[in-house]
C-alpha positions as CSV (number, residue, x, y, z in Angstrom):
1,R,-37.7,-126.1,-23.6
2,H,-38.8,-122.8,-22.8
3,R,-40.9,-120.8,-25.2
4,Q,-39.8,-117.3,-25.9
5,Q,-42.5,-114.9,-24.8
6,R,-42.8,-111.6,-26.6
7,L,-43.9,-108.8,-24.3
8,I,-45.7,-106.0,-25.9
9,V,-45.1,-102.4,-24.7
10,G,-46.3,-99.1,-25.9
11,G,-49.5,-97.2,-26.1
12,P,-52.3,-97.4,-28.5
13,G,-51.3,-97.4,-32.1
14,R,-47.6,-98.0,-31.2
15,R,-46.8,-101.3,-29.8
16,L,-43.2,-102.5,-29.7
17,P,-41.8,-105.6,-28.4
18,L,-39.6,-105.1,-25.3
19,C,-36.8,-107.0,-27.0
20,D,-36.9,-104.5,-29.9
21,M,-36.5,-101.5,-27.5
22,A,-33.2,-102.5,-25.9
23,P,-30.9,-101.8,-28.9
24,R,-32.5,-98.4,-29.4
25,A,-32.0,-97.4,-25.7
26,A,-28.4,-98.5,-25.8
27,Q,-27.9,-96.5,-28.9
28,A,-29.4,-93.4,-27.2
29,M,-27.1,-93.9,-24.2
30,I,-24.1,-94.2,-26.4
31,T,-25.0,-91.0,-28.3
32,A,-25.5,-89.1,-25.0
33,A,-22.2,-90.4,-23.6
34,A,-20.4,-89.3,-26.8
35,A,-22.0,-85.8,-26.5
36,L,-20.8,-85.5,-22.9
37,L,-17.3,-86.5,-23.9
38,L,-17.3,-83.9,-26.6
39,I,-18.5,-81.2,-24.2
40,G,-15.8,-82.2,-21.7
41,Q,-13.1,-82.0,-24.4
42,A,-14.3,-78.6,-25.5
43,M,-14.2,-77.4,-21.9
44,R,-10.7,-78.6,-21.5
45,H,-9.6,-76.7,-24.6
46,R,-11.6,-73.6,-24.1
47,P,-12.1,-73.1,-20.4
48,L,-11.7,-69.3,-20.2
49,E,-14.2,-68.7,-23.0
50,L,-16.7,-71.1,-21.4
51,R,-16.2,-69.6,-18.0
52,R,-16.7,-66.1,-19.4
53,Q,-19.9,-67.3,-21.1
54,L,-21.1,-68.9,-17.9
55,R,-20.3,-65.6,-15.9
56,E,-22.3,-63.6,-18.5
57,V,-25.2,-66.0,-18.0
58,D,-25.0,-65.8,-14.2
59,A,-24.2,-62.0,-14.0
60,P,-26.8,-59.8,-12.3
61,A,-28.2,-56.7,-13.9
62,V,-25.9,-53.9,-15.0
63,G,-26.7,-51.5,-12.1
64,A,-26.6,-54.1,-9.4
65,L,-22.9,-53.8,-8.7
66,E,-22.4,-50.1,-9.3
67,P,-22.3,-49.1,-5.6
68,A,-19.7,-51.8,-4.8
69,A,-17.6,-50.8,-7.8
70,S,-17.7,-47.1,-6.8
71,A,-16.7,-48.0,-3.3
72,V,-13.8,-50.1,-4.5
73,A,-12.6,-47.6,-7.1
74,P,-10.8,-45.2,-4.7
75,A,-8.9,-48.1,-3.1
76,A,-8.0,-49.5,-6.5
77,A,-6.9,-46.0,-7.6
78,R,-4.7,-45.7,-4.5
79,R,-3.1,-49.0,-5.2
80,S,-2.5,-48.3,-8.8
81,S,-1.3,-44.6,-8.3
82,P,2.5,-44.2,-8.6
83,P,4.4,-43.2,-5.4
84,P,4.8,-39.4,-5.0
85,A,7.9,-37.9,-6.5
86,N,10.6,-36.6,-4.3
87,R,9.6,-33.0,-3.6
88,P,11.8,-30.3,-2.0
89,P,10.8,-29.5,1.5
90,A,8.6,-26.5,2.0
91,P,10.5,-23.3,2.8
92,S,10.7,-22.4,6.5
93,P,8.7,-19.3,7.6
94,P,10.8,-16.2,8.0
95,P,12.0,-15.6,11.5
96,A,10.0,-13.3,13.7
97,P,11.4,-9.8,13.8
98,R,13.4,-9.1,16.9
99,P,11.9,-6.6,19.4
100,P,13.8,-3.4,19.6
101,S,16.5,-3.2,22.2
102,E,16.1,-1.2,25.4
103,L,18.8,1.2,24.0
104,A,16.7,1.8,20.9
105,L,13.5,2.3,22.8
106,R,15.2,4.9,25.1
107,S,16.8,6.7,22.1
108,A,13.6,7.0,20.0
109,A,12.0,10.3,19.4
110,D,9.5,11.7,16.9
111,P,10.9,13.4,13.7
112,S,10.3,16.9,15.0
113,C,13.1,16.3,17.5
114,N,15.6,15.2,14.8
115,P,17.0,12.5,17.0
116,T,20.7,11.9,16.1
117,P,22.5,8.9,17.6
118,H,26.1,8.9,18.7
119,A,26.2,12.7,19.0
120,G,26.9,15.3,21.6
121,F,25.7,18.7,20.5
122,S,27.3,21.8,21.9
123,G,25.5,25.0,23.1
124,G,24.7,27.1,26.1
125,S,23.4,24.8,28.9
126,L,20.0,25.9,30.3
127,N,20.0,23.4,33.1
128,W,22.3,21.1,35.1
129,G,21.7,17.8,33.3
130,M,23.3,15.6,36.0
131,S,20.3,16.4,38.2
132,F,17.8,16.5,35.4
133,H,16.9,12.9,34.5
134,V,14.1,11.6,32.2
135,G,13.3,8.1,30.9
136,T,13.6,8.6,27.2
137,A,14.9,10.8,24.5
138,Q,11.4,11.7,23.7
139,E,10.9,13.1,27.2
140,C,14.1,15.1,26.9
141,C,12.9,16.5,23.6
142,D,9.5,17.4,25.2
143,A,11.3,19.2,28.0
144,C,13.2,21.2,25.4
145,K,9.9,22.1,23.7
146,A,8.3,23.1,27.0
147,H,11.3,25.3,27.8
148,A,11.1,27.0,24.4
149,R,7.4,27.6,24.8
150,V,7.5,29.2,28.3
151,C,11.1,30.5,28.7
152,G,11.4,32.1,25.3
153,A,9.2,35.0,26.4
154,P,10.8,38.2,27.8
155,G,11.1,38.2,31.6
156,A,10.4,34.5,31.9
157,G,13.2,33.8,34.3
158,G,12.0,31.8,37.3
159,R,8.8,30.6,35.7
160,V,7.9,26.9,36.0
161,Y,8.0,25.3,32.5
162,L,7.9,21.7,33.5
163,N,6.9,19.4,36.3
164,R,9.4,16.6,35.8
165,S,8.8,13.2,37.3
166,W,11.7,10.8,38.1
167,E,11.8,7.8,40.4
168,G,8.6,8.8,42.1
169,K,9.6,12.3,42.7
170,V,8.1,15.4,40.9
171,S,10.3,18.4,40.5
172,A,9.2,21.9,39.3
173,E,11.7,23.0,36.7
174,R,12.0,26.8,36.2
175,C,13.4,29.0,33.5
176,A,17.0,29.9,34.0
177,K,18.2,33.5,33.5
178,T,21.6,32.6,32.1
179,M,23.1,29.8,30.1
180,T,26.7,28.6,30.1
181,S,28.8,26.8,27.5
182,N,32.5,25.8,27.3
183,E,32.7,27.6,23.9
184,L,31.0,30.9,24.7
185,G,30.9,31.2,28.5
186,T,27.9,32.7,30.3
187,H,25.2,34.6,28.5
188,A,21.6,35.6,28.9
189,A,19.3,32.5,28.6
190,Q,17.7,31.8,25.2
191,A,14.9,29.3,24.3
192,C,15.9,25.7,24.2
193,N,16.5,24.4,20.6
194,V,18.9,21.5,21.1
195,F,19.2,18.7,23.7
196,V,21.6,16.0,24.7
197,F,20.4,12.7,26.3
198,C,22.2,9.7,27.8
199,P,20.3,6.6,26.6
200,T,22.5,3.9,27.9
201,P,20.3,1.6,30.0
202,P,21.4,0.4,33.4
203,S,21.6,-3.2,32.0
204,A,24.4,-2.0,29.7
205,G,26.3,0.0,32.4
206,G,24.1,3.1,32.5
207,L,26.9,5.5,31.7
208,C,27.7,7.9,28.9
209,W,31.4,8.8,28.6
210,S,32.4,12.4,28.3
211,N,35.8,14.1,28.3
212,D,35.4,15.7,31.8
213,V,35.7,14.7,35.4
214,W,32.1,13.5,35.8
215,N,30.4,10.1,35.6
216,H,27.4,10.9,33.5
217,S,24.5,8.4,34.1
218,S,21.6,7.0,32.2
219,G,18.7,9.4,31.7
220,E,20.7,12.7,31.9
221,C,19.0,15.4,29.8
222,W,20.8,18.6,29.0
223,L,18.8,21.4,27.5
224,K,20.8,23.8,25.3
225,S,20.5,26.6,22.8
226,Q,22.5,27.2,19.6
227,A,22.4,30.0,17.1
228,A,21.7,27.7,14.1
229,P,19.8,24.5,15.2
230,Q,19.5,23.5,11.5
231,R,23.2,22.9,11.5
232,P,24.0,21.9,15.1
233,H,27.5,22.2,16.3
234,A,28.7,18.8,17.7
235,G,31.7,18.5,20.0
236,A,31.4,14.7,19.6
237,F,29.9,12.7,16.8
238,G,30.2,9.2,15.5
239,A,33.2,7.0,16.4
240,Y,36.1,8.3,18.4
241,P,39.4,8.5,16.5
242,D,42.1,5.9,17.3
243,A,44.5,8.6,18.4
244,Y,41.8,10.1,20.7
245,R,41.2,6.7,22.3
246,K,44.9,6.2,22.8
247,K,45.0,9.5,24.7
248,H,41.8,8.9,26.6
249,R,42.0,5.2,27.6
250,T,38.5,5.1,29.0
251,A,36.8,6.4,25.9
252,P,34.4,3.9,24.2
253,E,34.5,3.0,20.5
254,K,31.5,5.3,19.7
255,V,29.9,8.4,21.3
256,Q,27.4,7.1,23.8
257,W,25.2,10.2,23.8
258,M,22.4,11.0,21.5
259,S,21.2,14.5,20.6
260,G,18.4,16.3,18.9
261,A,17.4,19.7,17.4
262,L,14.1,21.5,17.2
263,H,14.0,22.4,13.6
264,P,11.1,21.8,11.1
265,G,13.3,20.2,8.5
266,P,16.3,17.8,8.5
267,V,19.5,19.0,10.1
268,T,23.1,18.8,9.0
269,V,25.5,18.1,11.8
270,D,28.5,20.4,12.0
271,G,31.2,18.2,13.4
272,P,32.7,16.5,15.1
273,H,34.8,19.1,16.9
274,W,36.7,16.9,19.3
275,H,37.7,18.4,22.6
276,W,41.2,16.8,23.0
């Protein structure tokens, strides 16, 4: 009943019926669908390569990420660096040297005094040491030097050779005319060339033991004279013998006195010559 109408489409010089275009359009759609299917299958089989290609396409210029990479590099290096190996602990610093004891400070004297610890030199006494106190062995040595400088001259008896200060009091010490020793008795005074000093500080008892009836106290300074100060005669030197300590129960282990001699070179002690 109805008459088929052929519609003409297309531009000048190319006029196609509408009914003839449908199969061609369908064929194109089928071809496009097949291509998409192939692309999808390829992406399923090669996803990493395609993603890499896509990243290369979308990647910015080479220098764009350099600051970020340099900022991240230290953190990455820290994460990837191996843990530090077990290292031995650093050595401890050496202990600080101990300050010298009070006994050492009181016993010190310059080399010209030839200070000799644990020694009691003999000789003629030029003063009464129990009333002649000084603070250190150096002061005792200086007193001996002052005596030798002033009292060694002829007719110096009675001259002041030292103004000694002790416990806030100043005493004018004068040259003696005689000197006395246990070994030689009393003789004309000679210049001082050896000395004996008690260095024991009050904190350690403040006494120096001697084989006599006196309690000799810290700071006693005895000025003496010997014929050969380069080889001073010592009535006590070093440690007391065991037999000596058995006889004298109050004797300490070592001689508590220290002595010195005015001699330009080193001295050799002649002793001990114990007074039993």
